N, CA, C and O atoms as CSV, one atom per row, in Angstrom:
chain,resi,resn,atom,element,x,y,z
A,1,MET,N,N,0.863,-1.199,-0.304
A,1,MET,CA,C,0.020,0.000,0.336
A,1,MET,C,C,0.875,1.077,0.287
A,1,MET,O,O,2.003,1.064,0.780
A,2,THR,N,N,0.268,2.219,-0.419
A,2,THR,CA,C,0.820,3.259,-0.855
A,2,THR,C,C,0.930,4.548,0.455
A,2,THR,O,O,0.073,4.320,1.308
A,3,ASN,N,N,1.370,5.204,0.625
A,3,ASN,CA,C,1.414,6.343,1.716
A,3,ASN,C,C,0.447,6.880,2.292
A,3,ASN,O,O,0.222,7.227,3.451
A,4,ALA,N,N,-0.424,6.926,0.784
A,4,ALA,CA,C,-1.079,7.902,1.005
A,4,ALA,C,C,-2.505,6.859,1.075
A,4,ALA,O,O,-3.528,7.366,1.536
A,5,ALA,N,N,-2.545,5.470,0.631
A,5,ALA,CA,C,-4.102,4.929,0.755
A,5,ALA,C,C,-3.560,4.288,2.426
A,5,ALA,O,O,-4.437,3.744,3.097
A,6,LEU,N,N,-2.502,4.360,2.865
A,6,LEU,CA,C,-2.654,4.203,4.436
A,6,LEU,C,C,-2.950,5.318,5.326
A,6,LEU,O,O,-3.474,5.018,6.398
A,7,GLN,N,N,-2.667,6.801,5.039
A,7,GLN,CA,C,-2.843,7.947,5.672
A,7,GLN,C,C,-4.816,8.086,5.713
A,7,GLN,O,O,-5.484,8.474,6.672
A,8,LYS,N,N,-5.329,7.628,4.353
A,8,LYS,CA,C,-6.420,7.649,4.310
A,8,LYS,C,C,-7.152,6.842,4.944
A,8,LYS,O,O,-8.169,7.259,5.497
A,9,ARG,N,N,-6.726,5.279,5.010
A,9,ARG,CA,C,-7.381,3.961,5.875
A,9,ARG,C,C,-7.331,4.702,7.296
A,9,ARG,O,O,-8.376,5.007,7.870
A,10,ILE,N,N,-6.373,4.911,7.705
A,10,ILE,CA,C,-6.019,5.578,9.014
A,10,ILE,C,C,-7.080,6.382,9.466
A,10,ILE,O,O,-7.919,5.880,10.214
A,11,ALA,N,N,-7.153,7.416,9.161
A,11,ALA,CA,C,-8.380,8.798,8.975
A,11,ALA,C,C,-9.695,8.410,9.127
A,11,ALA,O,O,-10.537,8.892,9.885
A,12,LYS,N,N,-9.827,7.280,8.155
A,12,LYS,CA,C,-11.355,5.909,8.186
A,12,LYS,C,C,-11.613,5.679,9.457
A,12,LYS,O,O,-12.621,5.911,10.123
A,13,LEU,N,N,-10.490,5.147,9.757
A,13,LEU,CA,C,-10.435,4.408,11.278
A,13,LEU,C,C,-10.709,5.001,12.530
A,13,LEU,O,O,-11.296,4.543,13.511
A,14,GLU,N,N,-9.977,6.526,12.249
A,14,GLU,CA,C,-10.054,7.534,13.120
A,14,GLU,C,C,-11.242,7.821,13.558
A,14,GLU,O,O,-11.757,7.679,14.667
A,15,ALA,N,N,-11.723,8.348,12.318
A,15,ALA,CA,C,-13.527,8.579,12.250
A,15,ALA,C,C,-14.381,7.808,13.108
A,15,ALA,O,O,-15.098,8.343,13.954
A,16,GLU,N,N,-14.328,6.525,12.913
A,16,GLU,CA,C,-15.095,5.449,13.218
A,16,GLU,C,C,-14.952,5.004,14.290
A,16,GLU,O,O,-15.925,4.475,14.826
A,17,LEU,N,N,-13.668,5.066,14.987
A,17,LEU,CA,C,-13.573,4.902,16.543
A,17,LEU,C,C,-14.506,6.391,17.008
A,17,LEU,O,O,-15.527,6.460,17.692
A,18,LYS,N,N,-13.920,7.206,16.519
A,18,LYS,CA,C,-14.533,8.577,17.537
A,18,LYS,C,C,-16.222,8.036,17.545
A,18,LYS,O,O,-16.911,7.594,18.464
A,19,LEU,N,N,-16.522,8.288,16.111
A,19,LEU,CA,C,-18.274,7.541,16.243
A,19,LEU,C,C,-18.681,6.262,17.561
A,19,LEU,O,O,-19.595,6.331,18.382
A,20,ILE,N,N,-17.866,5.380,17.425
A,20,ILE,CA,C,-18.161,4.406,18.427
A,20,ILE,C,C,-18.107,4.929,19.834
A,20,ILE,O,O,-18.954,4.676,20.691
A,21,LYS,N,N,-17.054,5.671,20.000
A,21,LYS,CA,C,-16.916,6.376,21.199
A,21,LYS,C,C,-17.820,7.009,21.647
A,21,LYS,O,O,-17.940,6.844,22.861
A,22,ARG,N,N,-18.792,7.925,21.039
A,22,ARG,CA,C,-19.506,8.843,21.097
A,22,ARG,C,C,-21.175,7.912,21.314
A,22,ARG,O,O,-22.042,8.149,22.156
A,23,VAL,N,N,-21.176,7.052,20.446
A,23,VAL,CA,C,-22.398,6.463,20.297
A,23,VAL,C,C,-22.222,5.513,21.858
A,23,VAL,O,O,-23.173,5.442,22.636
A,24,GLY,N,N,-20.945,4.863,22.136
A,24,GLY,CA,C,-20.630,3.869,23.098
A,24,GLY,C,C,-21.039,4.653,23.998
A,24,GLY,O,O,-22.064,4.278,24.566
A,25,MET,N,N,-20.595,5.620,24.334
A,25,MET,CA,C,-20.345,6.634,26.301
A,25,MET,C,C,-22.024,6.894,26.476
A,25,MET,O,O,-22.632,7.759,25.846
A,26,ARG,N,N,-22.441,6.269,27.141
A,26,ARG,CA,C,-23.585,7.030,27.686
A,26,ARG,C,C,-23.924,7.715,29.027
A,26,ARG,O,O,-23.417,7.167,30.006
A,27,ARG,N,N,-24.651,8.760,29.253
A,27,ARG,CA,C,-24.389,9.578,30.013
A,27,ARG,C,C,-24.979,8.903,31.209
A,27,ARG,O,O,-25.777,8.003,30.949
A,28,PRO,N,N,-24.637,9.280,33.057
A,28,PRO,CA,C,-25.234,8.097,33.584
A,28,PRO,C,C,-26.489,9.242,34.016
A,28,PRO,O,O,-26.506,10.473,34.014
A,29,ASN,N,N,-27.754,7.954,34.466
A,29,ASN,CA,C,-29.366,8.189,34.780
A,29,ASN,C,C,-29.031,9.379,36.443
A,29,ASN,O,O,-28.477,9.027,37.485
A,30,LEU,N,N,-29.520,10.548,36.154
A,30,LEU,CA,C,-29.343,10.736,37.643
A,30,LEU,C,C,-30.911,11.147,38.405
A,30,LEU,O,O,-31.127,11.777,39.440
A,31,ALA,N,N,-31.731,10.597,37.563
A,31,ALA,CA,C,-33.252,10.600,38.144
A,31,ALA,C,C,-33.026,9.972,39.415
A,31,ALA,O,O,-33.680,10.604,40.245
A,32,ILE,N,N,-32.297,8.857,40.052
A,32,ILE,CA,C,-32.396,7.893,41.271
A,32,ILE,C,C,-31.402,8.817,41.878
A,32,ILE,O,O,-31.308,8.469,43.055
A,33,ASP,N,N,-30.601,9.842,41.645
A,33,ASP,CA,C,-29.855,10.816,42.973
A,33,ASP,C,C,-30.998,11.864,43.144
A,33,ASP,O,O,-31.156,12.274,44.294
A,34,ASP,N,N,-31.687,12.281,42.330
A,34,ASP,CA,C,-32.733,13.291,42.285
A,34,ASP,C,C,-33.780,12.567,43.378
A,34,ASP,O,O,-33.614,12.977,44.527
A,35,LYS,N,N,-34.469,11.905,43.269
A,35,LYS,CA,C,-35.290,11.242,44.266
A,35,LYS,C,C,-34.429,11.259,45.423
A,35,LYS,O,O,-34.751,12.151,46.208
A,36,ASN,N,N,-33.247,10.433,45.858
A,36,ASN,CA,C,-32.747,10.405,47.283
A,36,ASN,C,C,-32.429,11.395,47.416
A,36,ASN,O,O,-31.659,11.239,48.364
A,37,TRP,N,N,-32.408,12.387,47.198
A,37,TRP,CA,C,-32.220,14.041,47.238
A,37,TRP,C,C,-33.314,14.586,48.253
A,37,TRP,O,O,-33.253,15.079,49.379
A,38,LYS,N,N,-34.412,14.264,47.308
A,38,LYS,CA,C,-35.787,14.754,47.483
A,38,LYS,C,C,-36.078,14.374,49.148
A,38,LYS,O,O,-36.427,15.141,50.046
A,39,LYS,N,N,-35.719,12.479,49.221
A,39,LYS,CA,C,-36.175,12.226,50.311
A,39,LYS,C,C,-34.962,13.103,51.644
A,39,LYS,O,O,-35.340,13.878,52.522
A,40,MET,N,N,-34.009,12.806,51.475
A,40,MET,CA,C,-32.766,13.704,52.695
A,40,MET,C,C,-33.092,14.982,52.463
A,40,MET,O,O,-33.219,15.470,53.586
A,41,LYS,N,N,-33.323,15.889,51.586
A,41,LYS,CA,C,-33.594,17.470,51.765
A,41,LYS,C,C,-33.752,17.761,53.362
A,41,LYS,O,O,-32.921,18.274,54.111
A,42,ALA,N,N,-35.433,17.148,53.752
A,42,ALA,CA,C,-35.772,18.195,54.952
A,42,ALA,C,C,-34.819,17.712,55.532
A,42,ALA,O,O,-34.489,18.773,56.062
A,43,THR,N,N,-33.680,16.628,56.089
A,43,THR,CA,C,-33.362,16.234,57.060
A,43,THR,C,C,-31.726,16.658,57.004
A,43,THR,O,O,-31.060,16.733,58.037
A,44,VAL,N,N,-31.366,16.829,56.142
A,44,VAL,CA,C,-29.926,17.745,56.031
A,44,VAL,C,C,-30.404,19.286,56.329
A,44,VAL,O,O,-29.803,20.111,57.018
A,45,LYS,N,N,-31.268,19.405,55.842
A,45,LYS,CA,C,-32.049,21.340,56.244
A,45,LYS,C,C,-31.908,21.075,57.095
A,45,LYS,O,O,-30.680,21.114,57.163
A,46,LYS,N,N,-32.408,20.625,58.430
A,46,LYS,CA,C,-32.699,20.512,60.078
A,46,LYS,C,C,-31.264,20.008,60.081
A,46,LYS,O,O,-30.769,20.823,60.858
A,47,VAL,N,N,-30.285,19.211,59.727
A,47,VAL,CA,C,-28.707,19.119,60.677
A,47,VAL,C,C,-28.001,20.794,60.703
A,47,VAL,O,O,-27.497,21.561,61.523
A,48,ARG,N,N,-28.405,20.753,58.980
A,48,ARG,CA,C,-27.411,22.446,58.858
A,48,ARG,C,C,-27.980,23.300,60.153
A,48,ARG,O,O,-27.260,23.656,61.086
A,49,ALA,N,N,-28.986,23.489,60.081
A,49,ALA,CA,C,-29.537,23.838,61.011
A,49,ALA,C,C,-29.531,24.207,62.042
A,49,ALA,O,O,-29.440,25.348,62.494
A,50,GLU,N,N,-29.637,23.166,62.543
A,50,GLU,CA,C,-28.839,23.023,64.615
A,50,GLU,C,C,-27.523,22.915,64.441
A,50,GLU,O,O,-26.888,23.378,65.389
A,51,LEU,N,N,-26.895,22.482,63.594
A,51,LEU,CA,C,-25.215,22.923,63.339
A,51,LEU,C,C,-25.140,24.505,63.648
A,51,LEU,O,O,-24.635,24.982,64.664
A,52,TYR,N,N,-25.635,25.120,62.764
A,52,TYR,CA,C,-25.180,26.555,62.487
A,52,TYR,C,C,-25.493,27.414,63.425
A,52,TYR,O,O,-24.941,28.510,63.520
A,53,LYS,N,N,-26.819,26.813,64.557
A,53,LYS,CA,C,-26.859,27.436,65.491
A,53,LYS,C,C,-26.084,27.062,66.610
A,53,LYS,O,O,-25.854,27.930,67.452
A,54,GLU,N,N,-25.646,25.931,66.764
A,54,GLU,CA,C,-24.198,26.035,67.804
A,54,GLU,C,C,-23.108,26.390,67.676
A,54,GLU,O,O,-22.210,26.126,68.476
A,55,ARG,N,N,-22.995,26.970,66.781
A,55,ARG,CA,C,-22.093,27.218,66.220
A,55,ARG,C,C,-21.905,28.801,66.168
A,55,ARG,O,O,-20.937,29.497,66.476
A,56,TYR,N,N,-23.032,29.094,65.725
A,56,TYR,CA,C,-23.122,30.924,65.369
A,56,TYR,C,C,-24.435,31.458,66.740
A,56,TYR,O,O,-25.269,32.357,66.850
A,57,ALA,N,N,-24.078,30.576,67.368
A,57,ALA,CA,C,-25.576,31.263,68.292
A,57,ALA,C,C,-24.938,31.844,69.480
A,57,ALA,O,O,-25.624,32.399,70.339
């Protein structure tokens, strides 16, 4: 194979690899974290308020 043919083939393979990486990498589902935060939010606020009162009151 000539140099130009090799470079062309390498460019095609690199483009295909980029496409595979982009399609294959899924973003994590953060809906579960949101649900957990909604459950814990009141407790966290309460604890933070108590700590603030202890330190700065």
